[in-house]
N, C-alpha and C positions, 0 to 999 in steps of 0.2 A: 759481238760489236766489232766491227769493221775496222781495219787500219789501227787498231787500238785507241780510236777516239776517246772513247769514254772510259775513263779508268778509276780505280779507287783512289781516296786519298791517302791511303798507305804508300802507294807509288809514287806519289809526289812526296810525301816525308824521305821514302828511300834516295832517290834520285832526281828529282825534278821533272820538270816537261820539258819534251823536245818544244823549241820556242822558235818564234821567228823576231826579227829584229832587222833596225836598218839603220844606214849612216848614209852622211853626206855623201857625193862623190867627189873625192878630191878634184884640184886642178890639174894636175899633171894626166896627160893623156898617156894613155897606152893600146895594143894591139887589143880588139876583142877574144873573149876566152877560148872561144869554142873556134875560132878561124887559125887557120895554119899562118904562122909568121911570114913575112914576105919574103926573107933571106934566115937563112939558119945559121946566125953567128954563133961564134962561143960561148956557151953559157958561163956569166960571172962565176968568182967563187960563189960556195953553197951559201946562202941565205936561210938560216933555222927562225922557226918564228914558235912562242911557247903559248897556247893558249888555255888555261885554268880554269877549272870549272862548269865550262859547256857540258850539260845533261847528256850523256851515251849511254842508251842500255845497253846490255851484255849480247853479245852474239853468237852465245853458243848455237842457237837453231836457227840461225840466219843460211837458208838453203838459197834465196833470191834477196834483193835488198827490199827491206821493208817501203810502204807505201808514202809514210810519213817522210823517208829519206830525202825525196824528190825536193821538196819543201823546205830542206832543212838549210839554213845560209852558211852554215860553216861544213859542215860532213858532206851533204846532201850537193848543195849548189857546186863545190868545188869539184866532188868525185863522182856525183850520180846525178846529173840533171835530168831532167823531162825532157821530151820532144816538145812539150808546149805547156804554157803555163798561164795561170790567169792573174792580170795586171790590174792592181785596185784603182791605182792613180788613171790609168787609161780607161779603166772600166769595159776591159777588153781581153782577150788571150793572144798570147803573144808566142809567135814561131821561134824558139828557144836552139833548138838541134836541124831545124826543117825552114828550109828557103819558101816552100808553099804550102798550103792543104788547100784542095780547091774539090769540088762536088758537082755532080750532075745528077737530072731526073731527080729531084725534090730531094735531094741527099741518101737517093738509092745508091751512087756509086761515090767512094772517097779516092783520092788521089793525094798522095805523101812525096814530096819532094827532100830528098835531104840536103843540107847545106855540105859544101865540098870543105875539106883540111879537119875531118873528124878522128876520132881515133881512141881505139881502145887501150884499157891501160897497159897494154903489152906493146903497144905502138904500132898496132897494124890498123890500115884503113878501115872504115867501117863503108860495108857496101848494100845495095839494095838487097841484097840476099840476107844480108844482117837483119834488114829492116821488115823484111818478108816475114821470115822467122820468128821474130819478134810479135809483131801484130798476128799471125796465126796463133801462137799460141796465148797471147796476151790480151786479146779481145772480149771473148766470153768471160774470163774471170774479173777485167776492171769492170764490164756493165754489171757483173754481179755484184761485186765491190761495192760499185757507187749507187747502186739501187737496192741492195740487202736481198737481191734476187725478185724484185717486180719489174724490171724490163725484160720483156720477150723479144730475143734477137731472132732475125730470119736467118734462112741459112745463108752461105756465103762463100765467096772464092776470095784469096787474095793471090796474085798474080805480081811477078815482076816486068816492069815495062822498060821503054829505053833509059829513061831518065826520071823515074818516079815507081811508087808501088800503090797498084791499085786493087781496092776490096770494094768486091760486087754482091749485092744482097739480091735475093729472089725477090723480093719486095721492099717497100719503103719502110726503113727501122723508125721507132719513134726517139731515135737520140740521133745527134750527129757527130762531124768527123773531127770535134775538138775532145774526143771522148778521152781520150790519154793525156789531157791537161793533168799536171803535175805527176805522171807516172813514171818513174825512171825508165830508160831506155838500158837493157842489160842483156847480157847472154851467160852461160852457164860455163864453169872454168873447171870441168873435171879433172879429179886428182889433184886439186890444190892441197895445200896443208898449211897451218899456222907459220906465220901471222898472214898467209894470202887466204881472202876470202873466197869461197866457192862460187862465186861469179865475177863478171866483169862490168864494169860500165864506161861512159863516155865522156869523163869527166878530164879537167885538165891535169887533176891530182890523181894517184892510185892513193886507195885507202886499204890500209893495213892495220890487223890490231897490235894493238900495244903489249907491254911486257905484264901489266895489269889489267885485271878486269874494267870494262869502261875506258881504257885508254885508247887512243888513236894515232896512228901515223897518217900521214898525209905526203906521198912522195910527187913530185913534179913527172910527168910524161915528157921524156925530153924533148919528142917531137913538136911540141909547143914553144918551146924556147923560152920558159918563163924566168924571172929573176931570184924568184923565192924559191928555192929548192925541196924544202921540207917543212912541214907544220906539223908541232906536236899539240896535241890536243888531250890533255891528261887530267885528273881529278885534282893533283896536287903538283906544282912543279917541285921538281928537286932543288935542293939546296946548290947556289950559285949561278942559278941561273934567274933572269927578268920575264914578267909576263909580259908579252905585248897587248893581251887583253885577258882581265880576270871577269868573270862572272859570279854574282851571288843571286842565287834564285829565291822568291820571297815562298815560306812556309805560313799556313796558316794556324799551324797548332803549336808553334814556338811559345815557350815561357815569357821570353824577352824579345822585345822588337829588334828585328834584324838590320844591325847598324855595322856599318865601315868605316873606319880612319883611315885615311890616306893620303897623301900630297900630292900622288899623282892624279892623272886625267880621271874626271869621276863624272858618269852619264846615268841617267833612268831611263829604262824601255818598259813599255809595257808588253803583257805575255798574253796571248791566245789562253788562258789557263784561270777555270773559276772554282772557287770552294763554293757549293750549292746544296741546299737541302731540297730533294727531292720526296715531294708528297707521293701517297700512295692514294691514288685518286678512286680507287673501290672504296677504301674506307673512309676516304674525304671527300666525295664526288662533286659538293658544291665549292663553285670558285669564289662565293664571298667567303665561307669559310676559310679556305685556304690564305685567300688575301687576309683575311682579319689574324690568322695564325704568323702572316709572311711580317705584320703592320708590328707584332710582338718582338721581333728579333732583332737584338740592338747592333744594328751593323756597323755602327760606327765605333762602338767600343769593341767590336770584334777586330775592326781593322786596326786600330790605335794598339791594344795589346798583344794582336796574334803577328801583326805582319810589321808593325811599326810602317816605316815611310815607304817600304815596299808592297803594299797593297793598296787598293782604292776602291770605294762604294761602286756596286755594279747593279743594275735592276733587271736585267735579261743575260740570255747566253751570247748575244751579239757584243763585242768589245766596242766602248766608244770611240776607238780610232777607224772604225770600218765606217766607208762612206754612209753605209746605208741605215747607218744608225742614227734615231730620231730622237736629238735632244729632251724633245717631252715624256720620253721613256725613263724617269726617273726612280730611284727607290723609293719606297714607300716607307717614308720617315714622320712618325707621328707622336706628341711627348704620351708618356705614360700612362695617363691618366684616359686619353683619348681609346688606344691603343685597349686598355680593358675594358671601357666601355663597348668598343666594338666587337671583342671576341664574346663578353656578357649576351650581346644582342643575338649573334648569329650562332655560337655554340652554347649557351646557357648550360647546360648539364656536361659539359666536356673537363672531366677533371684529371686525364691521365693518357700523356703519349709515350709509344715506344717506341725508340728511333736507332736506327743501324748506324754504328761506326764501325770503320774498319780498324782502327787501332786499339789499343790497351786504354781501357777506361782512365778517366783521371785529367783529360787533356783540357788548356785552358779554354777552350771554343764552347766545350761540353759543361764546364764549370758556369760559365757566362749564361749560356743557355739556360742553364738549371735554374738559377737565381733570378732569372727576369722570367722564366714561365710559371715560378712559384709565385711570384707576386701576384698573377694572375689566378691562382688557386689551380694552376695544372701542375703534377707531378711530369717529371720525365724519367724514363727508365730505360737505360741503354743497352743495347745490344751488339755484343761484339761481332764484325764482319759484315758483310754487303745487304742484308737481308734478305737474300734470297731463299725461297722457301719458308721465309716467317711472314706471319700478318703484321707487320710493324705498320706503324703510320708514316713515316719517311726515313729517308737515308740521308746521310752525312756522305758526299761524295765528292771527289775532285775531277773536273772536266776540263778534259785536254780538248780544245777547237779545232777542226780541221782547216785552219787558215793557210792561206787567204782565202781559199774557195766557199766556205762555211755550209759544205753539202753535209746538211744532219739529217738526210733522209733514211739511210740506214740504220741509224741511232734513235728517232725518236717517231718514226712511223708507227702508227698502231696496229701492223701486223709483223712489227718487230718483238722481242722481248726487252725489257730492259727498264727506259724510263719514259715511255710513251706517254703522252698527256691524253691519249684515246679520243683523239676529237678529230670529227670528217675534216672539218675545213681547213685546220691545221696540216693533215694528212695531203689534202690536192696543194695547198700551198707548196710543202716540201717537194712533193714531187714535179710539180712546175717548175719552181727553180731549179732542180738538181738535173733537168731534160736541157736547161737552159746554158747550163755550165757545157755541155756537151758542143756548143756551139760559137761561132766567134765572138759575139757581143752579150755575156749573162745578163741576164735581167735582177740587176740592182734592185730597181724597186720593189720585186717580189720579194726581196729579203727587208725590207721596212715592213711590209704586210703580215711577214712571218714576224717579228720582233712584237707590231702591235698585239698580232694573236697570242703569243708567250705572255705579254703582259694580261693580257684579259683573262687569259687562264690560271697563270698564277702555280701551273702544275710544278713548277721549277724555280725555287724561289734562290735567285744569286745573289750571293752574301758580298761577294769579295772578288775583284779582278785582282790577279797577282801581277807584279812587278819585277824587276832585275836590275842589280846595280852593279854596271861597267867600270871597271880602273884598268888603268895599265899605259903603258905609253905609244898607245898607236897615234896616228897624226891628230891633231887639233880638231883638224875640218870635219875629222868623224862624230858623228852626231846623230842621236835616234831620229828615225824618219819613218813613219807607218807605211809609206808610199816606196818605199824603195828597198826590194828584196835583194839587190845585190851588195847591200853594205860590206859585207864582209871582203865579197872579191875586189870593192874598189879602195879596201881600206890597205891590202897588203902591199908591201912594195913592188 
């Protein structure tokens, strides 16, 4: 799997997903984060913020910034932003670190122009040479990662021009110049030792490892003249400190609903994370049978007992807050008698299902599923692990979706191993949409067609979309908003 987009549910239980969240912009204006301040006035006394509970995977094997980091609103947006990104509200690509992207000869020649006033973590200016070296090293790897190796890249040269960097292909490629949407701009930092990471990015804050695994410190790069000079992102705030923001992520296999009692400001935000049951389409090739099995799943009971207020019903892999989501695509909810009649009609001889679960047996979700299927005369046998190499009927899986781009080509295409529905029509739709993401205007109507096809196939039954509860002392104007990826940058003093 690419970019760790599809993970087992055990990872969710261990640390929670990297998430995307959004907040309303405060009325007070301040300079854009990636432009040099007009004057370098003395920075005020250090302002330190504490962030608790934001999921942060371990960094032991980080030799470069992981792809998801660029879209992370706290760690990545502040420390390791991409050249450009997809904006859902505007339905177009946004030039973040670039002043311009242009192309010639039907996208055979690309031109990238950097913004002025950009600095690496060590305070040195970003140059055209830096951009050239980055493109030379990242272009093929990025294309491979975003397509699962399906895109064939013609030979090319990368050269520095007077005010830009040019990429010239030997023939017209099948992709466009916004290939680097959501890819962090970085360079190697050889010889670095903890707490420094072995790379540098172009964020307004320098990302450093904390004292404990999963903890991070964001230190302001002085050249940007920021008021908040340090942000501590920790699993648990030390005694004597108060949280600027505190996060509680939903879990699907908790015994009790996840609840928080607090007198501080509270908000709930959607997460691009699903608990799903992925069916083995080889053992269950008929969509009608998979739909009948899905209708048996007591989704409301699973949400209420497993996640409490931090989960919501879902029908597809496309989160409802995405602008391409079609409201008609709702979960299959049938009275038990109708669901029983339907499964007896399409699979009258089915008496046993073998399902894989990544954790130890005995979780609440497993018990609820066992009881419901038992009422239909179907016995469930649980297999520990992800089901790989075993002829299981399906797998209980936690899926982190590549938000906001929603490019699932590297994960769900028939040529990829994993959870592919093995459907030629879906393959074509996934490929066409992924290509559109490399151009200024992504084809969001294509995402709706992909969602419709998911519903028709029912190869992956989405049971629950996860949420997070946010508490703390952040400004009251900070509210969840699915269309604002800069919520955290706008919230800090």
